[in-house]
All heavy atoms as TSV, in Angstrom:
chain	resi	resn	atom	element	x	y	z
A	1	ASN	N	N	2.634	-2.757	6.096
A	1	ASN	CA	C	2.431	-3.346	7.478
A	1	ASN	C	C	2.134	-4.854	7.265
A	1	ASN	O	O	1.352	-5.274	6.428
A	1	ASN	CB	C	1.019	-2.752	8.002
A	1	ASN	CG	C	1.190	-1.281	8.345
A	1	ASN	OD1	O	2.214	-0.932	8.884
A	1	ASN	ND2	N	0.200	-0.555	7.984
A	2	TRP	N	N	2.842	-5.666	8.026
A	2	TRP	CA	C	2.654	-7.133	7.945
A	2	TRP	C	C	1.710	-7.507	9.102
A	2	TRP	O	O	2.061	-7.264	10.324
A	2	TRP	CB	C	3.925	-7.749	8.092
A	2	TRP	CG	C	4.926	-7.510	6.984
A	2	TRP	CD1	C	5.892	-6.601	6.939
A	2	TRP	CD2	C	4.990	-8.155	5.819
A	2	TRP	NE1	N	6.525	-6.700	5.706
A	2	TRP	CE2	C	6.010	-7.464	5.001
A	2	TRP	CE3	C	4.226	-9.077	5.154
A	2	TRP	CZ2	C	6.235	-7.862	3.655
A	2	TRP	CZ3	C	4.551	-9.586	3.812
A	2	TRP	CH2	C	5.506	-8.943	3.135
A	3	VAL	N	N	0.570	-7.918	8.860
A	3	VAL	CA	C	-0.480	-8.193	9.874
A	3	VAL	C	C	-0.589	-9.638	10.239
A	3	VAL	O	O	-1.132	-10.018	11.279
A	3	VAL	CB	C	-1.920	-7.632	9.290
A	3	VAL	CG1	C	-1.854	-6.147	9.203
A	3	VAL	CG2	C	-2.333	-8.395	8.140
A	4	ALA	N	N	-0.021	-10.516	9.377
A	4	ALA	CA	C	-0.061	-11.958	9.737
A	4	ALA	C	C	1.129	-12.492	10.534
A	4	ALA	O	O	1.453	-13.667	10.544
A	4	ALA	CB	C	-0.154	-12.789	8.434
A	5	GLY	N	N	1.946	-11.502	11.096
A	5	GLY	CA	C	3.116	-12.038	11.775
A	5	GLY	C	C	4.270	-11.060	11.482
A	5	GLY	O	O	4.040	-9.989	10.774
A	6	PRO	N	N	5.420	-11.410	11.801
A	6	PRO	CA	C	6.672	-10.608	11.433
A	6	PRO	C	C	6.917	-10.691	9.939
A	6	PRO	O	O	6.367	-11.543	9.211
A	6	PRO	CB	C	7.783	-11.186	12.251
A	6	PRO	CG	C	7.308	-12.580	12.435
A	6	PRO	CD	C	5.914	-12.618	12.539
A	7	PRO	N	N	7.670	-9.655	9.379
A	7	PRO	CA	C	7.995	-9.775	7.964
A	7	PRO	C	C	8.622	-10.938	7.567
A	7	PRO	O	O	9.492	-11.594	8.388
A	7	PRO	CB	C	8.881	-8.519	7.803
A	7	PRO	CG	C	8.727	-7.640	8.925
A	7	PRO	CD	C	8.247	-8.587	10.103
A	8	PRO	N	N	8.402	-11.440	6.446
A	8	PRO	CA	C	9.246	-12.708	5.925
A	8	PRO	C	C	10.682	-12.595	5.964
A	8	PRO	O	O	11.060	-11.456	5.723
A	8	PRO	CB	C	8.628	-13.022	4.548
A	8	PRO	CG	C	7.396	-12.243	4.368
A	8	PRO	CD	C	7.450	-11.030	5.425
A	9	ALA	N	N	11.460	-13.504	6.102
A	9	ALA	CA	C	12.845	-13.343	6.051
A	9	ALA	C	C	13.506	-13.322	4.650
A	9	ALA	O	O	14.516	-13.003	4.393
A	9	ALA	CB	C	13.498	-14.643	6.667
A	10	ALA	N	N	12.714	-13.713	3.611
A	10	ALA	CA	C	13.034	-13.770	2.282
A	10	ALA	C	C	11.723	-13.332	1.358
A	10	ALA	O	O	10.722	-13.243	1.919
A	10	ALA	CB	C	13.573	-15.069	1.907
A	11	ASP	N	N	12.016	-13.280	0.135
A	11	ASP	CA	C	11.026	-13.026	-0.864
A	11	ASP	C	C	9.881	-14.005	-0.724
A	11	ASP	O	O	10.231	-15.295	-0.547
A	11	ASP	CB	C	11.538	-12.971	-2.316
A	11	ASP	CG	C	12.479	-11.932	-2.514
A	11	ASP	OD1	O	12.782	-10.939	-1.679
A	11	ASP	OD2	O	12.940	-11.840	-3.713
A	12	ILE	N	N	8.691	-13.724	-0.986
A	12	ILE	CA	C	7.528	-14.593	-1.038
A	12	ILE	C	C	6.814	-14.491	-2.213
A	12	ILE	O	O	6.756	-13.399	-2.922
A	12	ILE	CB	C	6.684	-14.447	0.253
A	12	ILE	CG1	C	5.961	-13.007	0.266
A	12	ILE	CG2	C	7.337	-14.757	1.472
A	12	ILE	CD1	C	4.930	-12.839	1.257
A	13	ARG	N	N	5.930	-15.491	-2.694
A	13	ARG	CA	C	5.093	-15.479	-3.789
A	13	ARG	C	C	3.746	-15.233	-3.106
A	13	ARG	O	O	3.348	-15.898	-2.154
A	13	ARG	CB	C	5.078	-16.685	-4.555
A	13	ARG	CG	C	6.415	-17.160	-5.112
A	13	ARG	CD	C	6.604	-16.218	-6.331
A	13	ARG	NE	N	5.541	-16.427	-7.298
A	13	ARG	CZ	C	5.147	-15.437	-8.334
A	13	ARG	NH1	N	5.874	-14.391	-8.465
A	13	ARG	NH2	N	4.215	-15.766	-9.122
A	14	ALA	N	N	2.990	-14.365	-3.815
A	14	ALA	CA	C	1.658	-14.023	-3.257
A	14	ALA	C	C	0.697	-13.369	-4.376
A	14	ALA	O	O	1.230	-13.104	-5.415
A	14	ALA	CB	C	1.881	-12.918	-2.048
A	15	GLN	N	N	-0.455	-13.079	-3.981
A	15	GLN	CA	C	-1.463	-12.396	-4.791
A	15	GLN	C	C	-1.452	-10.991	-4.232
A	15	GLN	O	O	-1.486	-10.674	-2.950
A	15	GLN	CB	C	-2.760	-12.988	-4.813
A	15	GLN	CG	C	-2.807	-14.430	-5.297
A	15	GLN	CD	C	-2.591	-14.395	-6.762
A	15	GLN	OE1	O	-3.163	-13.535	-7.626
A	15	GLN	NE2	N	-1.653	-15.302	-7.241
A	16	VAL	N	N	-1.397	-9.857	-5.135
A	16	VAL	CA	C	-1.350	-8.562	-4.647
A	16	VAL	C	C	-2.529	-7.797	-5.289
A	16	VAL	O	O	-2.745	-7.897	-6.603
A	16	VAL	CB	C	-0.126	-7.795	-4.876
A	16	VAL	CG1	C	-0.138	-6.319	-4.422
A	16	VAL	CG2	C	1.141	-8.618	-4.296
A	17	GLN	N	N	-3.432	-7.186	-4.485
A	17	GLN	CA	C	-4.513	-6.357	-5.016
A	17	GLN	C	C	-4.210	-4.901	-4.793
A	17	GLN	O	O	-3.816	-4.508	-3.693
A	17	GLN	CB	C	-5.807	-6.705	-4.234
A	17	GLN	CG	C	-6.996	-6.084	-4.836
A	17	GLN	CD	C	-8.299	-6.504	-4.257
A	17	GLN	OE1	O	-8.207	-7.645	-3.473
A	17	GLN	NE2	N	-9.391	-5.920	-4.504
A	18	ILE	N	N	-4.305	-4.127	-5.948
A	18	ILE	CA	C	-3.877	-2.712	-5.802
A	18	ILE	C	C	-4.974	-1.717	-5.799
A	18	ILE	O	O	-4.723	-0.519	-5.477
A	18	ILE	CB	C	-2.879	-2.368	-6.976
A	18	ILE	CG1	C	-3.579	-2.553	-8.390
A	18	ILE	CG2	C	-1.470	-3.124	-6.839
A	18	ILE	CD1	C	-2.712	-2.102	-9.514
A	19	ARG	N	N	-6.161	-2.203	-5.969
A	19	ARG	CA	C	-7.330	-1.290	-5.826
A	19	ARG	C	C	-8.512	-2.138	-5.430
A	19	ARG	O	O	-8.468	-3.332	-5.616
A	19	ARG	CB	C	-7.721	-0.605	-7.205
A	19	ARG	CG	C	-6.784	0.373	-7.724
A	19	ARG	CD	C	-7.247	1.077	-9.041
A	19	ARG	NE	N	-7.427	0.032	-10.016
A	19	ARG	CZ	C	-6.617	-0.555	-10.809
A	19	ARG	NH1	N	-5.279	-0.281	-10.537
A	19	ARG	NH2	N	-6.892	-1.301	-11.752
A	20	SER	N	N	-9.526	-1.550	-4.866
A	20	SER	CA	C	-10.662	-2.328	-4.208
A	20	SER	C	C	-11.297	-3.126	-5.424
A	20	SER	O	O	-11.741	-4.255	-5.199
A	20	SER	CB	C	-11.683	-1.328	-3.485
A	20	SER	OG	O	-12.242	-0.596	-4.551
A	21	ARG	N	N	-11.273	-2.657	-6.602
A	21	ARG	CA	C	-12.060	-3.443	-7.847
A	21	ARG	C	C	-11.131	-4.150	-8.605
A	21	ARG	O	O	-11.353	-4.791	-9.545
A	21	ARG	CB	C	-12.922	-2.492	-8.509
A	21	ARG	CG	C	-13.999	-1.792	-7.644
A	21	ARG	CD	C	-14.943	-0.988	-8.516
A	21	ARG	NE	N	-15.753	-0.226	-7.714
A	21	ARG	CZ	C	-16.914	-0.556	-7.411
A	21	ARG	NH1	N	-17.462	-1.733	-7.840
A	21	ARG	NH2	N	-17.736	0.251	-6.665
A	22	HIS	N	N	-9.751	-4.078	-8.311
A	22	HIS	CA	C	-8.728	-4.757	-9.025
A	22	HIS	C	C	-8.730	-6.166	-8.761
A	22	HIS	O	O	-8.893	-6.625	-7.584
A	22	HIS	CB	C	-7.366	-4.171	-8.675
A	22	HIS	CG	C	-6.194	-4.822	-9.338
A	22	HIS	ND1	N	-5.416	-5.642	-8.650
A	22	HIS	CD2	C	-5.713	-4.620	-10.558
A	22	HIS	CE1	C	-4.451	-6.084	-9.509
A	22	HIS	NE2	N	-4.576	-5.424	-10.586
A	23	GLU	N	N	-8.570	-7.062	-9.594
A	23	GLU	CA	C	-8.367	-8.483	-9.293
A	23	GLU	C	C	-6.940	-8.742	-8.923
A	23	GLU	O	O	-6.054	-8.298	-9.542
A	23	GLU	CB	C	-8.618	-9.329	-10.590
A	23	GLU	CG	C	-8.627	-10.846	-10.445
A	23	GLU	CD	C	-9.028	-11.697	-11.661
A	23	GLU	OE1	O	-9.784	-11.154	-12.503
A	23	GLU	OE2	O	-8.576	-12.771	-11.751
A	24	ALA	N	N	-6.777	-9.434	-7.838
A	24	ALA	CA	C	-5.445	-9.735	-7.207
A	24	ALA	C	C	-4.592	-10.380	-8.326
A	24	ALA	O	O	-5.155	-11.358	-9.087
A	24	ALA	CB	C	-5.555	-10.476	-6.071
A	25	ALA	N	N	-3.336	-10.078	-8.392
A	25	ALA	CA	C	-2.470	-10.613	-9.566
A	25	ALA	C	C	-1.108	-11.232	-8.810
A	25	ALA	O	O	-0.803	-10.806	-7.725
A	25	ALA	CB	C	-2.058	-9.507	-10.407
A	26	SER	N	N	-0.671	-12.223	-9.502
A	26	SER	CA	C	0.489	-13.010	-8.915
A	26	SER	C	C	1.696	-12.053	-8.897
A	26	SER	O	O	1.876	-11.348	-9.851
A	26	SER	CB	C	0.794	-14.236	-9.708
A	26	SER	OG	O	-0.295	-15.113	-9.599
A	27	ALA	N	N	2.455	-12.074	-7.835
A	27	ALA	CA	C	3.670	-11.309	-7.746
A	27	ALA	C	C	4.683	-11.873	-6.734
A	27	ALA	O	O	4.332	-12.665	-6.032
A	27	ALA	CB	C	3.266	-9.848	-7.124
A	28	THR	N	N	5.922	-11.360	-6.837
A	28	THR	CA	C	6.917	-11.605	-5.899
A	28	THR	C	C	7.026	-10.438	-4.945
A	28	THR	O	O	7.025	-9.225	-5.380
A	28	THR	CB	C	8.262	-11.815	-6.572
A	28	THR	OG1	O	8.159	-12.899	-7.443
A	28	THR	CG2	C	9.431	-11.959	-5.506
A	29	VAL	N	N	6.939	-10.666	-3.711
A	29	VAL	CA	C	6.941	-9.578	-2.626
A	29	VAL	C	C	8.295	-9.694	-1.861
A	29	VAL	O	O	8.569	-10.813	-1.334
A	29	VAL	CB	C	5.757	-9.727	-1.717
A	29	VAL	CG1	C	5.787	-8.620	-0.712
A	29	VAL	CG2	C	4.467	-9.643	-2.582
A	30	ARG	N	N	8.975	-8.634	-1.808
A	30	ARG	CA	C	10.248	-8.550	-1.069
A	30	ARG	C	C	10.120	-7.642	0.078
A	30	ARG	O	O	9.892	-6.435	0.003
A	30	ARG	CB	C	11.343	-7.952	-2.155
A	30	ARG	CG	C	12.696	-7.745	-1.505
A	30	ARG	CD	C	13.752	-7.336	-2.563
A	30	ARG	NE	N	13.957	-8.532	-3.464
A	30	ARG	CZ	C	13.632	-8.394	-4.725
A	30	ARG	NH1	N	13.138	-7.184	-5.275
A	30	ARG	NH2	N	13.797	-9.381	-5.588
A	31	PRO	N	N	10.209	-8.263	1.214
A	31	PRO	CA	C	10.225	-7.386	2.431
A	31	PRO	C	C	11.470	-6.500	2.469
A	31	PRO	O	O	12.578	-6.974	2.195
A	31	PRO	CB	C	10.256	-8.389	3.556
A	31	PRO	CG	C	10.758	-9.769	3.018
A	31	PRO	CD	C	10.503	-9.623	1.596
A	32	LEU	N	N	11.190	-5.298	2.828
A	32	LEU	CA	C	12.277	-4.233	3.082
A	32	LEU	C	C	12.183	-3.630	4.403
A	32	LEU	O	O	12.033	-2.461	4.654
A	32	LEU	CB	C	12.052	-3.077	2.115
A	32	LEU	CG	C	12.061	-3.570	0.574
A	32	LEU	CD1	C	11.796	-2.311	-0.401
A	32	LEU	CD2	C	13.363	-4.076	0.275
A	33	GLY	N	N	12.251	-4.544	5.463
A	33	GLY	CA	C	12.174	-4.199	6.869
A	33	GLY	C	C	10.786	-4.410	7.340
A	33	GLY	O	O	9.924	-4.899	6.761
A	34	ALA	N	N	10.468	-3.848	8.485
A	34	ALA	CA	C	9.150	-4.003	9.254
A	34	ALA	C	C	8.066	-3.258	8.496
A	34	ALA	O	O	6.932	-3.594	8.762
A	34	ALA	CB	C	9.348	-3.679	10.638
A	35	ASP	N	N	8.408	-2.152	7.895
A	35	ASP	CA	C	7.321	-1.268	7.347
A	35	ASP	C	C	7.359	-0.945	5.890
A	35	ASP	O	O	6.771	0.033	5.384
A	35	ASP	CB	C	7.240	-0.072	8.162
A	35	ASP	CG	C	8.543	0.825	8.053
A	35	ASP	OD1	O	9.454	0.299	7.408
A	35	ASP	OD2	O	8.625	1.971	8.481
A	36	ARG	N	N	7.976	-1.761	5.084
A	36	ARG	CA	C	8.149	-1.532	3.593
A	36	ARG	C	C	8.261	-2.837	2.922
A	36	ARG	O	O	8.725	-3.817	3.393
A	36	ARG	CB	C	9.339	-0.655	3.162
A	36	ARG	CG	C	9.114	0.825	3.702
A	36	ARG	CD	C	10.261	1.717	3.364
A	36	ARG	NE	N	10.454	1.935	1.978
A	36	ARG	CZ	C	9.785	2.738	1.159
A	36	ARG	NH1	N	8.791	3.478	1.811
A	36	ARG	NH2	N	9.918	2.836	-0.084
A	37	MET	N	N	7.785	-2.834	1.634
A	37	MET	CA	C	7.970	-3.995	0.772
A	37	MET	C	C	8.019	-3.473	-0.636
A	37	MET	O	O	7.569	-2.503	-0.921
A	37	MET	CB	C	6.750	-4.904	0.974
A	37	MET	CG	C	5.465	-4.514	0.542
A	37	MET	SD	S	4.009	-5.469	0.806
A	37	MET	CE	C	3.814	-5.458	2.559
A	38	ALA	N	N	8.619	-4.392	-1.427
A	38	ALA	CA	C	8.688	-4.145	-2.905
A	38	ALA	C	C	7.919	-5.258	-3.559
A	38	ALA	O	O	8.058	-6.347	-3.200
A	38	ALA	CB	C	10.085	-4.126	-3.468
A	39	VAL	N	N	7.061	-4.836	-4.602
A	39	VAL	CA	C	6.262	-5.874	-5.356
A	39	VAL	C	C	6.612	-5.836	-6.817
A	39	VAL	O	O	6.697	-4.744	-7.393
A	39	VAL	CB	C	4.700	-5.488	-5.151
A	39	VAL	CG1	C	3.820	-6.361	-5.944
A	39	VAL	CG2	C	4.339	-5.403	-3.800
A	40	GLU	N	N	6.909	-6.995	-7.291
A	40	GLU	CA	C	7.181	-7.145	-8.692
A	40	GLU	C	C	6.154	-8.143	-9.125
A	40	GLU	O	O	5.988	-9.401	-8.845
A	40	GLU	CB	C	8.528	-7.781	-8.953
A	40	GLU	CG	C	8.830	-7.862	-10.390
A	40	GLU	CD	C	10.237	-8.338	-10.675
A	40	GLU	OE1	O	11.107	-8.274	-9.752
A	40	GLU	OE2	O	10.558	-8.754	-11.886
A	41	PHE	N	N	5.181	-7.534	-10.021
A	41	PHE	CA	C	4.155	-8.368	-10.555
A	41	PHE	C	C	4.612	-9.315	-11.687
A	41	PHE	O	O	5.594	-8.802	-12.430
A	41	PHE	CB	C	3.021	-7.451	-11.140
A	41	PHE	CG	C	2.164	-6.756	-10.067
A	41	PHE	CD1	C	2.398	-5.416	-9.903
A	41	PHE	CD2	C	1.161	-7.519	-9.405
A	41	PHE	CE1	C	1.651	-4.906	-8.840
A	41	PHE	CE2	C	0.453	-6.909	-8.452
A	41	PHE	CZ	C	0.611	-5.625	-8.179
A	42	ASP	N	N	4.010	-10.514	-11.892
A	42	ASP	CA	C	4.410	-11.308	-12.989
A	42	ASP	C	C	4.080	-10.701	-14.335
A	42	ASP	O	O	4.887	-10.969	-15.311
A	42	ASP	CB	C	3.656	-12.785	-12.851
A	42	ASP	CG	C	4.061	-13.540	-11.672
A	42	ASP	OD1	O	5.086	-13.151	-10.997
A	42	ASP	OD2	O	3.469	-14.553	-11.374
A	43	GLN	N	N	2.963	-10.083	-14.374
A	43	GLN	CA	C	2.505	-9.424	-15.606
A	43	GLN	C	C	2.355	-7.809	-15.229
A	43	GLN	O	O	1.825	-7.545	-14.167
A	43	GLN	CB	C	1.203	-9.955	-16.063
A	43	GLN	CG	C	1.239	-11.444	-16.397
A	43	GLN	CD	C	2.064	-11.638	-17.635
A	43	GLN	OE1	O	2.156	-10.876	-18.466
A	43	GLN	NE2	N	2.945	-12.710	-17.568
A	44	PRO	N	N	2.653	-6.987	-16.180
A	44	PRO	CA	C	2.448	-5.532	-15.897
A	44	PRO	C	C	0.986	-5.238	-15.448
A	44	PRO	O	O	0.026	-5.855	-15.990
A	44	PRO	CB	C	2.781	-4.770	-17.163
A	44	PRO	CG	C	3.661	-5.855	-17.968
A	44	PRO	CD	C	3.221	-7.220	-17.508
A	45	GLN	N	N	0.787	-4.344	-14.529
A	45	GLN	CA	C	-0.543	-4.000	-14.053
A	45	GLN	C	C	-0.773	-2.530	-14.420
A	45	GLN	O	O	0.193	-1.608	-14.370
A	45	GLN	CB	C	-0.608	-4.132	-12.567
A	45	GLN	CG	C	-0.356	-5.587	-12.145
A	45	GLN	CD	C	-1.408	-6.505	-12.601
A	45	GLN	OE1	O	-2.632	-6.312	-12.315
A	45	GLN	NE2	N	-0.952	-7.520	-13.352
A	46	THR	N	N	-1.937	-2.228	-14.854
A	46	THR	CA	C	-2.212	-0.836	-15.304
A	46	THR	C	C	-2.686	0.051	-14.104
A	46	THR	O	O	-3.203	-0.480	-13.065
A	46	THR	CB	C	-3.452	-0.790	-16.299
A	46	THR	OG1	O	-4.555	-1.450	-15.730
A	46	THR	CG2	C	-2.931	-1.498	-17.531
A	47	ALA	N	N	-2.451	1.231	-14.096
A	47	ALA	CA	C	-2.868	2.245	-13.361
A	47	ALA	C	C	-2.432	2.070	-11.808
A	47	ALA	O	O	-3.198	2.317	-10.847
A	47	ALA	CB	C	-4.431	2.349	-13.240
A	48	VAL	N	N	-1.254	1.591	-11.598
A	48	VAL	CA	C	-0.729	1.513	-10.228
A	48	VAL	C	C	-0.308	3.041	-9.916
A	48	VAL	O	O	0.493	3.703	-10.456
A	48	VAL	CB	C	0.673	0.694	-10.322
A	48	VAL	CG1	C	1.287	0.732	-8.892
A	48	VAL	CG2	C	0.304	-0.678	-10.719
A	49	THR	N	N	-0.954	3.518	-8.839
A	49	THR	CA	C	-0.925	4.881	-8.563
A	49	THR	C	C	-0.488	5.149	-7.138
A	49	THR	O	O	-1.010	4.607	-6.254
A	49	THR	CB	C	-2.305	5.636	-8.892
A	49	THR	OG1	O	-2.683	5.323	-10.169
A	49	THR	CG2	C	-2.331	7.151	-8.557
A	50	PRO	N	N	0.515	6.133	-6.924
A	50	PRO	CA	C	0.761	6.481	-5.537
A	50	PRO	C	C	-0.342	7.006	-4.859
A	50	PRO	O	O	-1.251	7.622	-5.304
A	50	PRO	CB	C	1.838	7.664	-5.643
A	50	PRO	CG	C	2.544	7.356	-7.103
A	50	PRO	CD	C	1.320	6.799	-7.923
A	51	GLY	N	N	-0.538	6.604	-3.507
A	51	GLY	CA	C	-1.566	6.971	-2.719
A	51	GLY	C	C	-2.642	5.865	-2.624
A	51	GLY	O	O	-3.493	5.857	-1.669
A	52	GLN	N	N	-2.661	4.865	-3.559
A	52	GLN	CA	C	-3.586	3.737	-3.367
A	52	GLN	C	C	-3.076	2.727	-2.482
A	52	GLN	O	O	-1.817	2.652	-2.322
A	52	GLN	CB	C	-3.861	3.343	-4.843
A	52	GLN	CG	C	-4.653	4.085	-5.759
A	52	GLN	CD	C	-4.870	3.502	-7.103
A	52	GLN	OE1	O	-4.025	2.735	-7.719
A	52	GLN	NE2	N	-6.098	3.744	-7.731
A	53	ALA	N	N	-4.023	1.865	-2.028
A	53	ALA	CA	C	-3.541	0.744	-1.235
A	53	ALA	C	C	-3.132	-0.478	-2.073
A	53	ALA	O	O	-3.639	-0.509	-3.125
A	53	ALA	CB	C	-4.671	0.415	-0.319
A	54	ALA	N	N	-2.259	-1.259	-1.514
A	54	ALA	CA	C	-1.947	-2.544	-2.090
A	54	ALA	C	C	-2.121	-3.566	-0.828
A	54	ALA	O	O	-1.613	-3.177	0.361
A	54	ALA	CB	C	-0.439	-2.586	-2.503
A	55	VAL	N	N	-2.644	-4.644	-1.037
A	55	VAL	CA	C	-2.984	-5.670	-0.135
A	55	VAL	C	C	-2.359	-7.027	-0.580
A	55	VAL	O	O	-2.559	-7.407	-1.760
A	55	VAL	CB	C	-4.417	-5.818	0.211
A	55	VAL	CG1	C	-4.634	-7.011	1.302
A	55	VAL	CG2	C	-5.150	-4.575	0.689
A	56	VAL	N	N	-1.592	-7.677	0.334
A	56	VAL	CA	C	-0.917	-8.875	-0.100
A	56	VAL	C	C	-1.664	-10.104	0.553
A	56	VAL	O	O	-1.949	-10.166	1.704
A	56	VAL	CB	C	0.611	-8.939	0.415
A	56	VAL	CG1	C	1.326	-10.183	0.152
A	56	VAL	CG2	C	1.248	-7.643	-0.007
A	57	PHE	N	N	-1.969	-11.069	-0.334
A	57	PHE	CA	C	-2.631	-12.282	0.148
A	57	PHE	C	C	-1.990	-13.575	-0.201
A	57	PHE	O	O	-1.187	-13.606	-1.230
A	57	PHE	CB	C	-3.987	-12.442	-0.685
A	57	PHE	CG	C	-5.011	-11.335	-0.450
A	57	PHE	CD1	C	-5.029	-10.264	-1.157
A	57	PHE	CD2	C	-5.995	-11.439	0.529
A	57	PHE	CE1	C	-5.947	-9.069	-1.130
A	57	PHE	CE2	C	-6.927	-10.344	0.751
A	57	PHE	CZ	C	-6.834	-9.254	-0.090
A	58	GLN	N	N	-2.208	-14.651	0.475
A	58	GLN	CA	C	-1.789	-16.002	0.126
A	58	GLN	C	C	-3.063	-16.811	0.428
A	58	GLN	O	O	-3.411	-16.956	1.596
A	58	GLN	CB	C	-0.642	-16.624	0.974
A	58	GLN	CG	C	0.697	-16.081	0.550
A	58	GLN	CD	C	1.828	-16.757	1.025
A	58	GLN	OE1	O	1.775	-17.090	2.313
A	58	GLN	NE2	N	2.987	-16.879	0.278
A	59	GLY	N	N	-3.731	-17.151	-0.583
A	59	GLY	CA	C	-5.152	-17.870	-0.469
A	59	GLY	C	C	-6.051	-16.810	0.105
A	59	GLY	O	O	-6.123	-15.630	-0.272
A	60	ASP	N	N	-6.764	-17.144	1.145
A	60	ASP	CA	C	-7.698	-16.300	1.816
A	60	ASP	C	C	-7.077	-15.508	3.030
A	60	ASP	O	O	-7.817	-14.817	3.614
A	60	ASP	CB	C	-8.890	-17.185	2.454
A	60	ASP	CG	C	-9.786	-17.749	1.263
A	60	ASP	OD1	O	-9.772	-17.135	0.201
A	60	ASP	OD2	O	-10.397	-18.735	1.536
A	61	GLU	N	N	-5.732	-15.734	3.181
A	61	GLU	CA	C	-5.074	-15.035	4.317
A	61	GLU	C	C	-4.473	-13.610	3.846
A	61	GLU	O	O	-3.677	-13.670	2.947
A	61	GLU	CB	C	-4.016	-15.921	4.783
A	61	GLU	CG	C	-3.322	-15.266	6.051
A	61	GLU	CD	C	-2.313	-16.099	6.642
A	61	GLU	OE1	O	-1.841	-17.159	6.003
A	61	GLU	OE2	O	-1.776	-15.906	7.792
A	62	VAL	N	N	-4.820	-12.586	4.528
A	62	VAL	CA	C	-4.111	-11.377	4.372
A	62	VAL	C	C	-2.850	-11.334	5.023
A	62	VAL	O	O	-2.813	-11.501	6.308
A	62	VAL	CB	C	-5.011	-10.165	4.807
A	62	VAL	CG1	C	-4.310	-8.912	4.726
A	62	VAL	CG2	C	-6.335	-10.160	4.115
A	63	LEU	N	N	-1.703	-11.115	4.415
A	63	LEU	CA	C	-0.422	-11.079	5.022
A	63	LEU	C	C	-0.020	-9.718	5.373
A	63	LEU	O	O	0.685	-9.491	6.374
A	63	LEU	CB	C	0.561	-11.698	3.993
A	63	LEU	CG	C	0.390	-13.156	3.476
A	63	LEU	CD1	C	1.528	-13.402	2.573
A	63	LEU	CD2	C	0.272	-14.061	4.693
A	64	GLY	N	N	-0.471	-8.719	4.606
A	64	GLY	CA	C	-0.048	-7.353	4.906
A	64	GLY	C	C	-0.623	-6.435	3.829
A	64	GLY	O	O	-1.314	-6.838	2.874
A	65	GLY	N	N	-0.108	-5.203	3.865
A	65	GLY	CA	C	-0.531	-4.137	2.902
A	65	GLY	C	C	0.030	-2.770	3.379
A	65	GLY	O	O	0.711	-2.694	4.324
A	66	GLY	N	N	-0.207	-1.874	2.426
A	66	GLY	CA	C	0.216	-0.557	2.678
A	66	GLY	C	C	-0.122	0.462	1.632
A	66	GLY	O	O	-0.943	0.075	0.662
A	67	TRP	N	N	0.403	1.601	1.645
A	67	TRP	CA	C	0.129	2.643	0.644
A	67	TRP	C	C	1.173	2.600	-0.397
A	67	TRP	O	O	2.440	2.465	-0.176
A	67	TRP	CB	C	0.043	4.030	1.169
A	67	TRP	CG	C	-1.029	4.048	2.334
A	67	TRP	CD1	C	-0.795	4.213	3.708
A	67	TRP	CD2	C	-2.362	3.948	2.075
A	67	TRP	NE1	N	-1.984	4.109	4.271
A	67	TRP	CE2	C	-2.975	4.066	3.379
A	67	TRP	CE3	C	-3.199	3.829	1.045
A	67	TRP	CZ2	C	-4.426	4.008	3.500
A	67	TRP	CZ3	C	-4.620	3.745	1.093
A	67	TRP	CH2	C	-5.224	3.865	2.415
A	68	ILE	N	N	0.812	2.679	-1.705
A	68	ILE	CA	C	1.797	2.709	-2.817
A	68	ILE	C	C	2.411	4.032	-2.883
A	68	ILE	O	O	1.807	5.152	-2.768
A	68	ILE	CB	C	1.044	2.544	-4.106
A	68	ILE	CG1	C	0.451	1.089	-4.110
A	68	ILE	CG2	C	1.959	2.689	-5.224
A	68	ILE	CD1	C	-0.526	0.748	-5.365
A	69	ASP	N	N	3.663	4.092	-2.897
A	69	ASP	CA	C	4.441	5.345	-3.052
A	69	ASP	C	C	5.425	5.375	-4.226
A	69	ASP	O	O	5.533	4.478	-5.040
A	69	ASP	CB	C	5.190	5.761	-1.910
A	69	ASP	CG	C	6.420	4.935	-1.468
A	69	ASP	OD1	O	6.712	3.924	-2.097
A	69	ASP	OD2	O	6.993	5.211	-0.483
């Protein structure tokens, strides 16, 4: 879900947090329509698990998020 407006027209650089206690990590986020995105982290992240939430930030602004599948 993109909460800060419509999905971006192209890939964006952002911070992505995959668990509530996880430190957000730098990533490239690729929009895949209005309700999906692909995330490629700069560095591998441990314990990325289907069913957990992922939240996309730029600075203090939440751009969107969803469930990992």
